[in-house]
C-alpha positions in Angstrom: 115.7 67.3 137.5 116.1 69.8 140.1 119.1 71.5 141.2 120.1 69.3 144.4 119.9 66.3 141.9 122.1 68.3 139.4 124.7 69.0 141.9 124.0 65.7 143.8 125.4 64.3 140.0 127.8 66.8 139.1 129.9 66.8 142.5 131.4 63.1 142.4 132.4 64.4 138.5 134.0 67.4 139.6 136.0 65.7 142.6 137.8 63.0 139.9 138.3 65.7 137.6 140.0 67.7 139.5 142.5 65.1 141.1 142.4 62.7 138.2 142.1 65.9 134.9 142.6 62.9 132.4 139.3 61.3 133.4 137.7 64.6 132.5 138.8 63.8 128.7 136.9 62.0 126.6 136.6 61.2 122.7 132.8 61.8 121.5 132.3 59.9 117.7 129.7 59.9 115.2 129.3 57.7 112.2 127.2 57.4 109.1 127.0 54.7 106.3 127.1 56.9 102.9 124.9 55.3 100.3 126.9 56.8 97.3 124.0 55.4 94.6 121.2 57.9 96.3 123.6 60.8 97.4 123.3 60.1 101.3 124.6 59.3 104.3 123.1 57.9 107.1 124.0 59.3 110.2 123.8 56.7 113.7 122.0 58.7 116.6 120.4 58.2 119.9 117.0 57.8 118.4 117.9 55.8 115.4 119.3 56.6 111.4 118.8 60.5 110.5 119.6 59.8 107.0 121.5 63.5 105.1 121.3 64.3 101.9 121.9 67.4 99.5 119.9 70.5 100.4 117.3 71.9 97.8 119.8 75.0 97.3 122.1 72.5 96.2 120.3 69.6 94.3 118.5 67.6 96.9 114.7 67.1 97.0 114.2 68.3 100.9 113.7 64.8 101.8 116.6 64.5 103.4 118.2 66.4 106.6 120.4 69.1 106.1 123.9 68.4 107.5 124.1 72.4 107.5 120.7 72.2 109.5 121.9 69.3 111.8 125.0 72.0 112.8 122.5 74.7 113.5 120.4 72.1 115.6 123.3 70.8 117.5 123.8 74.2 118.9 120.5 74.6 119.6 120.2 71.8 121.8 123.4 72.6 123.2 122.7 75.8 123.9 119.3 74.9 125.2 121.0 72.3 127.5 123.5 74.5 128.9 121.2 77.2 129.1 118.7 75.2 131.6 121.3 73.5 133.8 122.8 77.4 134.4 119.7 78.7 135.3 119.0 76.2 137.8 122.8 76.7 139.1 122.0 80.4 139.2 118.3 79.8 140.8 116.5 81.5 137.3 113.2 80.8 136.7 112.5 80.2 133.8 108.7 80.0 132.6 109.3 79.0 129.0 112.9 79.0 126.9 112.9 79.0 123.3 116.2 78.4 121.1 116.5 79.6 118.0 120.1 79.3 115.6 120.0 80.5 112.3 123.2 80.3 109.8 124.2 82.7 107.0 125.3 80.3 103.7 125.9 81.0 100.2 125.3 78.0 97.9 127.6 79.2 95.2 130.5 78.2 97.3 129.5 74.6 98.0 128.1 74.3 93.9 131.8 75.8 92.9 129.9 78.8 91.0 132.5 81.4 92.3 135.8 80.4 94.0 135.6 83.5 96.0 132.2 82.5 98.0 133.3 80.6 101.2 132.3 77.1 101.7 130.5 77.1 104.6 128.7 79.4 107.3 129.8 83.1 107.2 127.5 83.9 110.3 125.9 82.2 112.5 123.1 84.0 115.1 121.9 82.5 118.2 118.4 83.7 120.1 116.7 82.8 123.3 113.4 83.5 123.8 112.8 83.4 127.5 109.8 84.3 129.6 110.8 84.9 133.1 110.5 87.3 135.9 114.8 87.3 136.3 115.6 90.8 136.3 117.8 92.3 132.8 121.1 91.6 134.8 120.3 88.1 135.8 119.5 87.2 131.8 122.4 88.7 131.1 124.4 86.8 133.7 122.2 83.7 132.4 123.4 84.4 128.5 127.1 85.1 129.5 127.5 82.2 131.3 125.6 79.8 128.7 127.8 80.9 125.9 130.6 80.4 128.1 129.8 76.5 128.9 127.6 76.0 125.8 130.6 73.4 124.2 128.8 74.0 120.7 129.0 77.7 121.0 132.4 77.6 122.0 133.4 74.8 119.4 132.0 77.3 116.4 133.4 80.7 117.9 136.7 79.0 118.4 137.4 76.3 116.0 139.5 73.5 116.9 142.2 71.8 114.6 140.2 69.9 112.2 141.7 66.9 110.0 140.3 64.2 107.5 142.4 61.4 105.9 141.0 57.9 103.3 141.2 54.7 105.1 140.6 51.8 103.5 138.4 49.5 104.8 139.4 45.5 104.6 136.6 43.4 103.1 134.8 40.5 104.9 
């Protein structure tokens, strides 16, 4: 998709969102079916089900996707798409771009070995390896705007309120 097609697709959306702000709001949803016997969860994705299970450092055998890896993959996907869109908008030519996300996790927390150890990532790093003829100041602006408009990056940087509940399923 070139910049003209991207702008043509987004222009009517932006116009509608300015005129009717509530039309810009959406609820995204993910679902998974738990296999309690196998200690896994089948998560519905765009390409079919992904079977998530325990990371080997938490007792898994490595044959199933780790949700921590999936979180980082989500960040990579969002940041990569955002980088590409921002580059097109700015007219920055990218010959190649690779996105790498790393996260620090101490499994003592999730395994209950140490109550002082946090459960979850303590740090996440995002890097972009780019081949481009653009000057450094343009690449710095590209990074700044990619961070600014990447939904997953901003969600991790400024976490939303999160809640959970148990809802009894009705037998059919």
